[in-house]
N, C-alpha and C positions, 0 to 999 in steps of 0.2 A: 289822565284826562288832558291830553294835549295832542296837538298835531299841527300841520299847516292849516292856515285859516281857510274857511270855505265860503261859497257863494250863498248869499241870500237874495239872489237876483230876482226871484219871483215873489219875494215878500216885501222888500224894502226898495224904495226908489233909488236908482243908482246915481252916483255923482255925475253932474252934467259934463265935467271935463273929460270923462272917460267914455270909451265906447262900450255900451252895455252889452250883456250877453244876448239879449233879445235881438239886437241888430245883427249879430253873427248867426243867430238861429235863422233869421230870414234870408241871409245871403248864402248860407251854407247849410241848408236843411239836412243834408245827408251826413254832415260832419259833426255839428254841435247837437248835444242832447236837447230836444224840444222842451219848451217851458211848461207844458201841461203835465200835471202829475196825475197818476192813476191811484185811486184809493186802494190800499191793500187791506184785505180782510183777514183777520186772524183765523187760523185753523186750530180748533181746540184739540189738544192732546194732553195727556197727563205727564208723560215721562220728560224730565229735564234733558236738554241736549248735552251730549258728551263730546260732540264733534260738530264740525260744520255740516256734515251730511245730515245728522239728526236734527240740528237746528233748522236747516232748510226744510226738512220733512215736517217739522212741527209748525213752522210759520208760513212757509211758502210752497207747500206741496202742490198747489194749483198752478204754479208758474212753470211753463214748459222749459225744457232744457235749452231750447234755442234762445229764449228770453234770458234765462239765468246766465248764459255764457256771453251775453251781449252787454258790454259795459254801459252803453247808452241807456239800456233799460234800467239798470241799477241807478244811473245818474238821474233819470227822469222820476224814478220812484223813491227818491230819498225821503226818509221820514223827517219832516220839518215842523210838525205841530204836536202839541201835547195830546190832542185827540187821536191822531194816528198812532203815537207811541203807546198810549194806554190800551189800544186794541191789540197790541203785539207783545207788550211787556206788562206783567202784573204791577200796578201802581195803586197805592191807596189814594183816597180823596185828598188827603193832606199833601202827599207827594206830588199829585197832579197840580195842586194849587201852587206849591213851591216852584215846580219846574216852569209853570206858566209865568210866574213872577220873574224868574231868572231870565227867561227868553225875551223879555222886554228889553233887556240890556245886552245879553249874550245869546244870540239865536241858537237854534238846534238844527242839526243836519246829520243824519246817519244813513249810510248805504244799507240796503237790504242784506247784502253779503256780510257786512261787519256786524249788523244786528243779529244775524244767525249764529254768530260765535258766542253770544251772551248766554250764560247759564242762569236762568231766572230763579233757580233754587238756591243760588249762592248770594247772600246779601253783600258779600265783599268781592263780587266778581270783578276781576281786573279789566275785563273788556268794557263792562258797564260803566266803570268809573272814568274811563277815558272818553266815553261817548255821551252819556246821559248827564244833563246839567245837575248841579248840586246847589242847594240854597247857600252853601258856604262861599260860592262865588260872589255873593252879595254881602253876606254877614262879615266876611273878611276882606271885602273889596277895597277898603281904604288903604290896605297894605300893598306896597309895590308901586311900579311905575307903568305908565302907558307904553313908553318906548324905552325900556331899560338899557338896550344896547346902543342907543343913540344913533339909530339908522338915519334919522332925519338930518342930523348934523353931518353925516358922512355921505349924503346924497349929492353927488356932484352935478348931475342933471336928473330930472324926474325919472325915477325908476332904476337908477344905477347907484349902488352903494360902493364906494371905493375907499376902503379902510386900510388894507394891507397893500404894500407897494406893487406886488406882482399879480394881484388877482382882484376881481371885481364881481359884484353880485347884481344880476338883472332881475327885477321884480316884474313879471310879465302880466300878472293877474292877481286878484284877491280871491278868486274862486277855488274852492276845494271840494272834493266829493264828500268829505266829512269835516265837521267842526269839532276838532279835538279840544277837550276842555283845558288843556295845558298849553295852548298855542302861544308862541312868542309874539305873533302879530294879531293878538286878540283885539287890539284897538281897531283893526280894519273891518271887523265884522259888521259894524253899524253903518258902513259906507255903501252897502249894497254890492251887487256883483258887477265887476268891470273887467274889461280886457284892455291892456295898454294900446292906445291908438298908434297908427303908423307914423305920425309925425314925431311922437316921443321915442318910438323905436329907432327912427332915423337919427335923432339927437344922441341917443345912447351909442349907436354904431359910430357916429362921428367922433364921440369922445374916445371910444376904444381905438379907432384908427390913429388918433393923434397922440396916444399915450403908449409908446412902444415898450414900456416896462411891464405892461400887463400881458401876461402869458397864459392866464387861467381865468375863464369866465364861468360863473355858476348861474344857472337858470333857476329861478325860485318864484315864489308867489306868496299867498295862495299856493296852488300846485300847477306848475307849467304844463303837466300832462292833461289838464282840463281842456287845453286848446286842442283843436282838431289836429290830426297828424299833418295835414297840408299847411295849416297856419304855423305849426311848430317848425316844419321843414323850411319854410321861407325865412324864418329867423335864424335857424342854425346854419343854413347855407350861407347867409350873409356874414355871419360871424366867422365861418370857416374861410371866407375869402380874405380875411385880415391875416397877413402872413405871420406876424409876431405872436398870434394867439395859438398856443400849442395844445391846450387841453380845454375841453368843454365838459362841465359837470352839470347834472340835473338833480335837483333836490325834489324828491317825490315820495309821498306815502301811498300812492296808488297800489304798489305791490302788496301792501298790507291791508288796505281798506277797500280796494276795488281791483283785485289782480287781473280781472278780465280785460282791463284797459291795455295790458301789455300783450297786444295781439300781434299777428304776423305782419300786418301792415306797418305798425309802429316800429317793430324790430328791424324790418327790412329798410326802413327809412334811416334809422339811427346807424345802421351798419355802414352807410355810405359816407359818414362824416366823422369817423373816428380820428384820434382817440376821444371817445366819450365815456365818461364814468357816471354811474348813477348812485347817489346816496339816498338810501331809504331809511325807514323809521319803525323797526320792530321794537316794542317795549316789553313784550311778555311772550313766553314760550307758546302760549295758546294761540297766538297770532300766526304761528308757523303751521300752515295747513297744506294740503295737497295742491290747492289752487295757488297759494302764494309761492310755494316751492316751484311750481311749474312756471309761474311768471318770471321768477328770478332765473330759472334755467333758460327760458327763451331769450332773455337779455344777454346772458353769458354766451349762448350759441351765436348771437348776433355780434359778438365782440365787444360787449358793454360790461365791464367789470362792475360788481355791485358791492358797495360798502354799507354798513349799518351804523346809524347814529341813534342810540337810545337816549331817553331822558329819564333820569332818576326820579321816580314818582312815589310819594308816600302811599303805602297800602297797596301798591301795585307791583313794584319790583325792587323794593328797598331792602333787600337782603342778598347775601352772597349766593345762596342756593338758587334763587330765581334767576339772577344774572348769569350764573354759571350754566344753568340749564338752557337759558336763552342763547348764550354764545355757542355752546356745543351744538344746539339745534341749527343755528345759523351756519356754522361750518359744514354741517351735514348737507345743507342745501347750497353750499359753495358761496356763501355770503360772508365777507370779512367783518368781524366786529371792529369798528373803527373808533367811535367815540362813545363814552358814557357822559352825558351832560348833566351837570347840576341844573335843576329846573330854574329857568330864568325868573327874575324878580318882576313878574308881570302881574298887573292888577287882575284880580279874578282867578288867580291860580295859587294863592298862598296856602290853601288847604292841601295842596299836593306837594309842597316843597318839604324837603328833608334837611336836617343839618348837614353841612359839608362833611363833617366827620363820618357820616354814614357812607358816603361814596368812597372815602379813603379806606374805611374798614372793609368794604366790599372788595376793593382791589387787593387789599392785604389778605383777605380770605381766599382769593383766587390764585395769587402768586405762589408758585411752587406746587400747586395742586392740579394744575392743568398747563397745557403748553402756552407759550407766550402768544401764539397766534390767536388764542381764544380770549385774550385779555384786552379789552378796549382801553384807550387812554381816558382817564377821568379828567374832565375839563370844566372849569368855571369860565363862562363868558362874562367879562367884567362890564359893569355899567359905564355910561358916559364914554362909549367908544374905546374902552380899554383893551378889547380883544380877548382872545382865548388864552387861558393860563392852565397848563397841565398840572395836576396834583397827584401825588402818590405817597404811600407810606414812607416814613423817614428811615432809610436803611443805613445812612451814614451817621455814625455816632460821634466821630471826631475825624479831623483831617489835618495833617501837617505836611511840611515839605517832603518828609521822608516816609510817612506811613498814614494809612487810613485804618480806622476801626469801624468795621462793617457788621451789620446784623443781617442774617439770612432769614428765609421764610419760616424757619422753625424756631427762631429766636436765638440761635447760636451766634456767638460773636467771634469774629475773625480779624486777625491783623493782616493787612495787605500792604506789601512794600510798594511805595510810590516811586516809580523810576525817576531819577533826576534828569534834568535837561542836560544833554551833552554839550560840553564846551569845546568849540573848535579852536585849534591852535596850530601854528606852523610846525611845532615839535611833535604833533600827533604821529603815532606809528603808522606806517603805510598800511593800506588795506590788506596786502598780502600777509603782513604780520598778524593781523587780526584773524584772518582765515586759518593760519597755521595754529594759532592758539585755540581756536574753536575746534579744529580737528583733534588737537591733543586732548581737549576737555571731553569730547565725545568718544574718545577711545578708552576712557576710564571705565572700569567695571560698574555695573548698575548699582551695586551695593554702596560703592563710594559716593555716587551721586546722591543717594538717599541721605547721606550725612550732611550734604550741603543744605538741604531743606529742613533739617532737623529743628531749626530754630523758628519755623513757622508755626507758632503756637495757636491752637484752637481754644478759645475761651468760651465756656458754656454759661449761659445766663441762668 
Protein backbone atom coordinates (compact mmCIF):
# COMPACT_ATOMS: atom_id res chain seq x y z
CA UNK A 1 0.00 0.00 0.00
CA UNK A 2 2.19 2.71 -1.24
CA UNK A 3 2.96 4.84 -4.19
CA UNK A 4 3.42 8.39 -5.19
CA UNK A 5 0.89 10.74 -3.56
CA UNK A 6 -2.32 11.56 -5.40
CA UNK A 7 -4.61 14.49 -5.88
CA UNK A 8 -7.66 15.15 -3.85
CA UNK A 9 -8.20 18.31 -5.86
CA UNK A 10 -11.91 17.73 -6.20
CA UNK A 11 -12.51 16.94 -2.54
CA UNK A 12 -10.32 19.21 -0.46
CA UNK A 13 -9.65 22.90 -0.94
CA UNK A 14 -6.16 23.38 -2.40
CA UNK A 15 -3.46 25.45 -0.79
CA UNK A 16 -3.76 29.09 -1.72
CA UNK A 17 -0.12 29.50 -2.72
CA UNK A 18 -0.31 26.76 -5.35
CA UNK A 19 -2.01 26.77 -8.72
CA UNK A 20 -4.94 24.39 -8.35
CA UNK A 21 -5.75 21.70 -10.85
CA UNK A 22 -9.10 23.34 -11.57
CA UNK A 23 -7.37 26.42 -12.98
CA UNK A 24 -5.46 24.22 -15.38
CA UNK A 25 -8.64 22.44 -16.33
CA UNK A 26 -10.14 25.74 -17.37
CA UNK A 27 -7.09 26.88 -19.31
CA UNK A 28 -6.28 23.59 -21.00
CA UNK A 29 -9.52 21.66 -21.21
CA UNK A 30 -8.19 19.25 -23.81
CA UNK A 31 -5.11 18.41 -21.78
CA UNK A 32 -6.07 18.11 -18.12
CA UNK A 33 -8.64 15.59 -16.94
CA UNK A 34 -11.87 17.45 -16.08
CA UNK A 35 -12.93 17.60 -12.50
CA UNK A 36 -16.39 16.12 -12.89
CA UNK A 37 -16.54 12.47 -11.97
CA UNK A 38 -18.84 9.95 -13.52
CA UNK A 39 -20.46 7.44 -11.19
CA UNK A 40 -19.44 3.88 -12.07
CA UNK A 41 -22.06 1.19 -11.54
CA UNK A 42 -21.02 -2.31 -10.65
CA UNK A 43 -21.77 -5.07 -13.13
CA UNK A 44 -22.70 -8.16 -11.17
CA UNK A 45 -20.89 -11.38 -11.99
CA UNK A 46 -19.83 -14.32 -9.94
CA UNK A 47 -16.36 -15.37 -11.11
CA UNK A 48 -13.38 -13.62 -9.48
CA UNK A 49 -10.98 -11.94 -11.87
CA UNK A 50 -7.84 -13.82 -12.77
CA UNK A 51 -6.45 -11.14 -15.07
CA UNK A 52 -6.99 -7.53 -16.03
CA UNK A 53 -9.27 -8.63 -18.87
CA UNK A 54 -11.63 -10.54 -16.58
CA UNK A 55 -11.50 -7.76 -13.99
CA UNK A 56 -12.55 -5.25 -16.58
CA UNK A 57 -15.32 -7.54 -17.82
CA UNK A 58 -16.60 -8.03 -14.30
CA UNK A 59 -16.58 -4.38 -13.26
CA UNK A 60 -16.43 -2.20 -16.34
CA UNK A 61 -18.02 -4.21 -19.14
CA UNK A 62 -20.19 -1.23 -20.10
CA UNK A 63 -17.15 1.01 -20.71
CA UNK A 64 -16.32 1.20 -24.44
CA UNK A 65 -12.80 0.46 -25.61
CA UNK A 66 -12.30 4.07 -26.67
CA UNK A 67 -12.90 5.23 -23.09
CA UNK A 68 -10.89 2.40 -21.50
CA UNK A 69 -7.86 3.28 -23.64
CA UNK A 70 -8.14 6.99 -22.71
CA UNK A 71 -6.08 7.88 -19.64
CA UNK A 72 -8.16 10.99 -19.01
CA UNK A 73 -11.30 8.84 -18.68
CA UNK A 74 -9.59 6.76 -16.00
CA UNK A 75 -8.36 9.88 -14.24
CA UNK A 76 -11.84 11.47 -14.26
CA UNK A 77 -13.43 8.29 -12.97
CA UNK A 78 -11.04 7.52 -10.12
CA UNK A 79 -12.76 5.87 -7.17
CA UNK A 80 -12.50 8.40 -4.36
CA UNK A 81 -15.36 7.62 -1.96
CA UNK A 82 -16.34 4.66 0.17
CA UNK A 83 -19.73 4.62 -1.53
CA UNK A 84 -18.16 4.21 -4.98
CA UNK A 85 -15.75 1.59 -3.68
CA UNK A 86 -18.46 -0.49 -1.97
CA UNK A 87 -20.34 -0.78 -5.25
CA UNK A 88 -17.28 -2.25 -6.93
CA UNK A 89 -15.55 -4.25 -4.19
CA UNK A 90 -17.27 -6.46 -1.59
CA UNK A 91 -17.03 -4.63 1.74
CA UNK A 92 -18.76 -5.39 5.02
CA UNK A 93 -20.54 -2.64 6.93
CA UNK A 94 -17.67 -2.61 9.43
CA UNK A 95 -15.07 -2.33 6.66
CA UNK A 96 -16.97 0.55 5.08
CA UNK A 97 -17.09 2.37 8.42
CA UNK A 98 -13.38 1.81 9.00
CA UNK A 99 -12.40 3.02 5.52
CA UNK A 100 -14.63 6.07 5.95
CA UNK A 101 -12.79 6.88 9.17
CA UNK A 102 -9.36 6.46 7.56
CA UNK A 103 -10.20 8.66 4.58
CA UNK A 104 -10.84 11.61 6.87
CA UNK A 105 -7.06 11.68 7.41
CA UNK A 106 -5.69 9.77 4.43
CA UNK A 107 -7.91 10.08 1.33
CA UNK A 108 -8.77 7.35 -1.15
CA UNK A 109 -8.11 7.36 -4.91
CA UNK A 110 -7.90 4.33 -7.24
CA UNK A 111 -7.99 4.26 -11.02
CA UNK A 112 -10.54 1.95 -12.67
CA UNK A 113 -7.65 0.16 -14.41
CA UNK A 114 -5.84 -0.63 -11.16
CA UNK A 115 -9.07 -1.58 -9.41
CA UNK A 116 -9.70 -4.12 -12.17
CA UNK A 117 -6.55 -5.98 -11.08
CA UNK A 118 -7.97 -6.73 -7.62
CA UNK A 119 -9.12 -10.27 -6.90
CA UNK A 120 -12.14 -9.79 -4.58
CA UNK A 121 -12.02 -13.46 -3.63
CA UNK A 122 -8.57 -13.11 -2.05
CA UNK A 123 -8.63 -11.55 1.44
CA UNK A 124 -4.85 -11.02 1.17
CA UNK A 125 -4.88 -9.62 -2.35
CA UNK A 126 -1.60 -7.69 -2.90
CA UNK A 127 -3.25 -5.18 -5.23
CA UNK A 128 -6.01 -4.40 -2.74
CA UNK A 129 -3.53 -3.85 0.09
CA UNK A 130 -1.74 -1.17 -1.91
CA UNK A 131 -4.90 0.66 -2.92
CA UNK A 132 -7.65 0.27 -0.29
CA UNK A 133 -7.28 2.06 3.05
CA UNK A 134 -6.68 0.00 6.19
CA UNK A 135 -7.78 0.92 9.70
CA UNK A 136 -4.17 0.21 10.76
CA UNK A 137 -3.18 3.46 9.08
CA UNK A 138 -4.79 5.07 12.12
CA UNK A 139 -4.33 2.49 14.87
CA UNK A 140 -0.57 2.41 14.19
CA UNK A 141 -0.48 6.03 13.10
CA UNK A 142 1.58 7.27 16.05
CA UNK A 143 4.61 5.40 14.73
CA UNK A 144 6.85 6.98 12.14
CA UNK A 145 7.45 10.50 10.91
CA UNK A 146 5.63 12.86 8.57
CA UNK A 147 8.79 13.65 6.60
CA UNK A 148 11.21 10.85 7.47
CA UNK A 149 13.67 11.65 4.67
CA UNK A 150 14.02 15.27 5.73
CA UNK A 151 13.02 16.67 2.36
CA UNK A 152 11.96 19.98 3.87
CA UNK A 153 15.43 20.50 5.30
CA UNK A 154 17.03 19.84 1.90
CA UNK A 155 14.65 22.09 -0.06
CA UNK A 156 16.90 24.88 -1.32
CA UNK A 157 13.98 26.65 -3.03
CA UNK A 158 10.31 25.65 -2.93
CA UNK A 159 9.93 22.46 -4.93
CA UNK A 160 13.63 21.56 -5.29
CA UNK A 161 15.36 19.03 -3.01
CA UNK A 162 19.16 19.17 -3.33
CA UNK A 163 20.66 16.47 -1.13
CA UNK A 164 23.40 14.87 -3.21
CA UNK A 165 26.06 17.05 -4.87
CA UNK A 166 25.39 16.11 -8.51
CA UNK A 167 21.60 15.67 -8.59
CA UNK A 168 18.43 17.38 -7.51
CA UNK A 169 14.75 16.48 -7.30
CA UNK A 170 11.93 18.71 -8.60
CA UNK A 171 8.49 18.23 -7.03
CA UNK A 172 6.11 19.48 -9.74
CA UNK A 173 2.73 18.53 -8.22
CA UNK A 174 1.18 16.56 -5.39
CA UNK A 175 -1.38 14.97 -7.74
CA UNK A 176 -1.24 11.25 -8.55
CA UNK A 177 -3.65 8.95 -10.35
CA UNK A 178 -3.73 6.69 -7.28
CA UNK A 179 -3.09 7.20 -3.59
CA UNK A 180 -0.86 4.26 -2.70
CA UNK A 181 -1.16 3.40 0.94
CA UNK A 182 2.62 3.23 1.46
CA UNK A 183 3.39 6.66 -0.06
CA UNK A 184 6.52 8.42 1.22
CA UNK A 185 4.83 11.80 0.79
CA UNK A 186 1.60 10.80 2.49
CA UNK A 187 1.87 14.07 4.42
CA UNK A 188 0.91 15.95 1.25
CA UNK A 189 -2.48 14.28 0.79
CA UNK A 190 -4.33 16.64 3.08
CA UNK A 191 -3.08 19.72 1.21
CA UNK A 192 -5.37 19.28 -1.76
CA UNK A 193 -4.40 19.03 -5.42
CA UNK A 194 -1.86 21.57 -6.64
CA UNK A 195 0.47 22.13 -9.56
CA UNK A 196 3.61 24.18 -8.97
CA UNK A 197 3.15 27.69 -10.37
CA UNK A 198 5.38 29.29 -12.99
CA UNK A 199 7.19 31.63 -10.60
CA UNK A 200 8.35 28.69 -8.47
CA UNK A 201 9.39 26.75 -11.58
CA UNK A 202 11.46 29.77 -12.63
CA UNK A 203 13.12 29.89 -9.19
CA UNK A 204 13.99 26.20 -9.48
CA UNK A 205 15.47 26.69 -12.95
CA UNK A 206 17.46 29.66 -11.70
CA UNK A 207 18.98 27.54 -8.94
CA UNK A 208 19.84 24.78 -11.41
CA UNK A 209 21.51 27.26 -13.77
CA UNK A 210 23.71 28.62 -10.98
CA UNK A 211 24.83 25.23 -9.64
CA UNK A 212 27.02 23.65 -12.28
CA UNK A 213 27.75 20.56 -10.20
CA UNK A 214 24.17 19.37 -10.80
CA UNK A 215 24.18 17.02 -13.77
CA UNK A 216 21.07 14.93 -13.05
CA UNK A 217 17.53 16.24 -12.41
CA UNK A 218 14.65 14.02 -11.24
CA UNK A 219 11.06 15.10 -11.90
CA UNK A 220 8.79 13.88 -9.12
CA UNK A 221 5.59 14.65 -7.27
CA UNK A 222 2.93 13.45 -6.76
CA UNK A 223 3.33 12.10 -10.23
CA UNK A 224 4.74 14.49 -12.84
CA UNK A 225 2.94 12.66 -15.66
CA UNK A 226 -0.32 13.97 -14.21
CA UNK A 227 0.58 17.21 -15.98
CA UNK A 228 -0.48 17.60 -19.57
CA UNK A 229 2.11 16.64 -22.16
CA UNK A 230 2.37 20.31 -23.18
CA UNK A 231 2.93 21.46 -19.59
CA UNK A 232 5.54 18.78 -19.04
CA UNK A 233 7.33 19.65 -22.28
CA UNK A 234 7.61 23.30 -21.32
CA UNK A 235 9.46 22.29 -18.15
CA UNK A 236 11.63 19.61 -19.74
CA UNK A 237 12.62 21.87 -22.63
CA UNK A 238 13.81 24.56 -20.23
CA UNK A 239 15.79 22.06 -18.17
CA UNK A 240 17.42 20.75 -21.34
CA UNK A 241 18.59 24.28 -22.18
CA UNK A 242 20.88 24.15 -19.12
CA UNK A 243 24.12 22.82 -20.61
CA UNK A 244 25.62 21.16 -17.53
CA UNK A 245 22.51 19.01 -16.91
CA UNK A 246 23.21 15.70 -18.61
CA UNK A 247 20.34 13.47 -17.52
CA UNK A 248 16.65 14.00 -16.81
CA UNK A 249 14.82 11.33 -14.85
CA UNK A 250 11.07 11.00 -14.33
CA UNK A 251 9.64 9.17 -11.33
CA UNK A 252 6.19 7.86 -12.23
CA UNK A 253 3.84 5.05 -11.31
CA UNK A 254 1.60 5.68 -14.31
CA UNK A 255 2.98 2.62 -16.18
CA UNK A 256 1.67 0.50 -13.30
CA UNK A 257 -1.57 2.16 -12.18
CA UNK A 258 -2.68 3.90 -15.38
CA UNK A 259 -0.53 2.68 -18.32
CA UNK A 260 -2.84 4.32 -20.85
CA UNK A 261 -1.10 7.61 -19.99
CA UNK A 262 2.01 6.42 -21.83
CA UNK A 263 0.56 7.32 -25.22
CA UNK A 264 2.12 8.20 -28.58
CA UNK A 265 1.98 11.94 -27.89
CA UNK A 266 3.89 11.65 -24.61
CA UNK A 267 6.49 9.28 -26.06
CA UNK A 268 7.07 11.48 -29.10
CA UNK A 269 7.64 14.46 -26.82
CA UNK A 270 10.06 12.64 -24.51
CA UNK A 271 12.05 11.34 -27.48
CA UNK A 272 13.05 14.92 -28.34
CA UNK A 273 14.82 15.65 -25.05
CA UNK A 274 16.95 12.61 -24.26
CA UNK A 275 18.70 11.26 -22.44
CA UNK A 276 15.58 10.81 -20.31
CA UNK A 277 15.20 7.84 -17.97
CA UNK A 278 11.95 6.78 -16.32
CA UNK A 279 11.87 5.09 -12.91
CA UNK A 280 8.60 3.33 -12.25
CA UNK A 281 7.21 1.33 -9.35
CA UNK A 282 6.04 -2.28 -9.80
CA UNK A 283 5.69 -4.03 -6.44
CA UNK A 284 4.07 -7.34 -7.38
CA UNK A 285 4.09 -9.69 -10.40
CA UNK A 286 0.31 -9.26 -10.78
CA UNK A 287 0.91 -5.64 -11.75
CA UNK A 288 2.70 -6.77 -14.89
CA UNK A 289 -0.09 -6.89 -17.46
CA UNK A 290 -0.38 -6.62 -21.21
CA UNK A 291 -1.22 -2.92 -20.76
CA UNK A 292 1.72 -2.14 -18.47
CA UNK A 293 4.10 -4.12 -20.69
CA UNK A 294 2.92 -2.18 -23.74
CA UNK A 295 3.41 1.13 -21.91
CA UNK A 296 7.00 0.25 -21.04
CA UNK A 297 7.61 -0.91 -24.60
CA UNK A 298 6.39 2.42 -25.98
CA UNK A 299 8.80 4.27 -23.70
CA UNK A 300 11.70 2.08 -24.75
CA UNK A 301 10.94 2.54 -28.44
CA UNK A 302 10.98 6.30 -27.79
CA UNK A 303 14.50 5.99 -26.39
CA UNK A 304 13.48 6.19 -22.72
CA UNK A 305 15.05 3.41 -20.62
CA UNK A 306 12.84 2.15 -17.79
CA UNK A 307 14.07 1.16 -14.32
CA UNK A 308 11.95 -0.23 -11.51
CA UNK A 309 12.00 0.78 -7.85
CA UNK A 310 10.04 -1.63 -5.69
CA UNK A 311 9.15 -1.07 -2.06
CA UNK A 312 9.34 -4.00 0.34
CA UNK A 313 5.82 -4.35 1.76
CA UNK A 314 4.55 -6.70 4.46
CA UNK A 315 2.07 -9.24 3.16
CA UNK A 316 2.55 -8.06 -0.41
CA UNK A 317 6.06 -8.93 -1.61
CA UNK A 318 8.05 -9.78 1.53
CA UNK A 319 9.54 -13.07 0.34
CA UNK A 320 12.19 -14.10 -2.16
CA UNK A 321 9.78 -16.06 -4.36
CA UNK A 322 7.56 -13.04 -5.03
CA UNK A 323 10.45 -10.64 -5.65
CA UNK A 324 12.17 -13.19 -7.90
CA UNK A 325 9.01 -13.67 -9.94
CA UNK A 326 8.55 -9.89 -10.12
CA UNK A 327 12.12 -9.27 -11.29
CA UNK A 328 11.98 -12.03 -13.89
CA UNK A 329 8.70 -10.58 -15.14
CA UNK A 330 10.24 -7.12 -15.35
CA UNK A 331 13.17 -8.35 -17.40
CA UNK A 332 10.75 -10.05 -19.79
CA UNK A 333 9.14 -6.66 -20.48
CA UNK A 334 12.61 -5.05 -20.75
CA UNK A 335 12.46 -3.18 -17.44
CA UNK A 336 15.55 -3.26 -15.24
CA UNK A 337 15.07 -4.12 -11.53
CA UNK A 338 16.90 -1.19 -9.95
CA UNK A 339 16.08 -0.75 -6.27
CA UNK A 340 14.23 -2.69 -3.60
CA UNK A 341 13.49 -0.06 -0.93
CA UNK A 342 12.92 -0.72 2.72
CA UNK A 343 9.52 0.89 3.33
CA UNK A 344 10.15 4.38 4.66
CA UNK A 345 9.33 5.30 8.24
CA UNK A 346 6.21 7.25 7.25
CA UNK A 347 3.25 7.85 9.54
CA UNK A 348 0.31 5.74 8.41
CA UNK A 349 2.45 3.00 6.83
CA UNK A 350 3.79 1.08 9.83
CA UNK A 351 1.52 -1.92 9.17
CA UNK A 352 3.27 -2.40 5.82
CA UNK A 353 6.86 -2.20 7.08
CA UNK A 354 9.02 -5.30 7.49
CA UNK A 355 12.21 -5.86 9.49
CA UNK A 356 15.31 -4.86 7.54
CA UNK A 357 16.50 -8.46 7.84
CA UNK A 358 13.64 -9.50 5.57
CA UNK A 359 15.09 -7.54 2.67
CA UNK A 360 18.59 -8.89 3.27
CA UNK A 361 17.28 -12.47 3.30
CA UNK A 362 15.40 -11.84 0.05
CA UNK A 363 18.58 -10.71 -1.68
CA UNK A 364 20.44 -13.68 -0.20
CA UNK A 365 17.71 -15.98 -1.52
CA UNK A 366 18.11 -14.54 -5.01
CA UNK A 367 21.89 -14.33 -5.27
CA UNK A 368 23.26 -17.30 -7.18
CA UNK A 369 19.82 -18.52 -8.22
CA UNK A 370 19.25 -15.93 -10.93
CA UNK A 371 21.38 -13.59 -12.97
CA UNK A 372 22.77 -10.46 -11.39
CA UNK A 373 20.69 -8.44 -13.84
CA UNK A 374 17.54 -9.65 -12.05
CA UNK A 375 18.71 -8.68 -8.55
CA UNK A 376 17.86 -5.15 -7.37
CA UNK A 377 19.95 -3.27 -4.84
CA UNK A 378 18.30 -3.39 -1.41
CA UNK A 379 18.36 0.13 0.00
CA UNK A 380 17.43 1.89 3.21
CA UNK A 381 16.73 5.61 2.79
CA UNK A 382 17.91 7.08 6.07
CA UNK A 383 15.98 9.55 8.19
CA UNK A 384 17.12 13.16 8.68
CA UNK A 385 18.52 13.52 5.15
CA UNK A 386 20.98 10.66 5.62
CA UNK A 387 20.53 9.42 2.06
CA UNK A 388 20.39 5.94 0.60
CA UNK A 389 22.45 3.11 2.07
CA UNK A 390 22.71 -0.20 0.15
CA UNK A 391 22.50 -3.37 2.23
CA UNK A 392 23.34 -6.94 1.27
CA UNK A 393 24.10 -10.27 2.93
CA UNK A 394 27.53 -10.44 4.53
CA UNK A 395 29.72 -12.52 2.24
CA UNK A 396 33.04 -11.31 3.77
CA UNK A 397 33.83 -13.38 6.86
CA UNK A 398 37.28 -11.89 7.45
CA UNK A 399 39.78 -9.75 5.60
CA UNK A 400 43.47 -9.13 6.08
CA UNK A 401 46.21 -7.49 4.05
CA UNK A 402 46.98 -10.80 2.36
CA UNK A 403 43.75 -12.77 2.32
CA UNK A 404 39.96 -12.68 2.46
CA UNK A 405 37.69 -15.39 3.77
CA UNK A 406 34.51 -15.31 1.68
CA UNK A 407 31.20 -17.17 1.75
CA UNK A 408 29.39 -17.88 -1.54
CA UNK A 409 25.65 -18.22 -2.21
CA UNK A 410 25.71 -21.92 -1.25
CA UNK A 411 27.33 -21.26 2.11
CA UNK A 412 30.72 -22.60 0.99
CA UNK A 413 33.73 -20.74 2.37
CA UNK A 414 36.69 -19.81 0.18
CA UNK A 415 40.10 -18.30 0.79
CA UNK A 416 40.86 -15.51 -1.66
CA UNK A 417 44.38 -14.11 -2.05
CA UNK A 418 44.44 -10.35 -1.67
CA UNK A 419 46.91 -8.83 -4.14
CA UNK A 420 49.45 -6.62 -2.42
CA UNK A 421 49.98 -3.06 -3.52
CA UNK A 422 53.05 -2.95 -5.83
CA UNK A 423 55.99 -0.94 -4.56
CA UNK A 424 57.69 1.18 -7.21
CA UNK A 425 61.48 1.48 -6.99
CA UNK A 426 64.34 2.51 -9.23
CA UNK A 427 65.78 -1.01 -8.95
CA UNK A 428 62.64 -2.58 -10.40
CA UNK A 429 63.23 -4.86 -13.37
CA UNK A 430 62.51 -3.34 -16.78
CA UNK A 431 59.18 -4.05 -18.41
CA UNK A 432 60.80 -6.25 -21.02
CA UNK A 433 62.11 -8.49 -18.29
CA UNK A 434 58.61 -8.94 -16.86
CA UNK A 435 57.29 -9.81 -20.30
CA UNK A 436 59.98 -12.47 -20.78
CA UNK A 437 59.18 -14.06 -17.43
CA UNK A 438 55.46 -14.08 -18.23
CA UNK A 439 56.15 -15.76 -21.56
CA UNK A 440 58.26 -18.38 -19.82
CA UNK A 441 55.51 -18.97 -17.24
CA UNK A 442 52.85 -19.43 -19.92
CA UNK A 443 55.03 -21.87 -21.86
CA UNK A 444 54.87 -24.39 -18.99
CA UNK A 445 52.57 -27.41 -19.38
CA UNK A 446 49.02 -27.01 -18.09
CA UNK A 447 49.47 -29.69 -15.45
CA UNK A 448 52.35 -27.76 -13.91
CA UNK A 449 50.21 -24.65 -13.64
CA UNK A 450 47.64 -26.63 -11.72
CA UNK A 451 50.21 -27.22 -9.00
CA UNK A 452 50.61 -23.49 -8.52
CA UNK A 453 46.93 -23.19 -7.46
CA UNK A 454 46.90 -26.34 -5.39
CA UNK A 455 47.02 -24.35 -2.15
CA UNK A 456 43.75 -22.52 -2.89
CA UNK A 457 41.70 -24.46 -0.37
CA UNK A 458 37.90 -24.61 -0.46
CA UNK A 459 36.45 -24.78 3.03
CA UNK A 460 32.86 -26.03 3.27
CA UNK A 461 30.60 -24.86 6.05
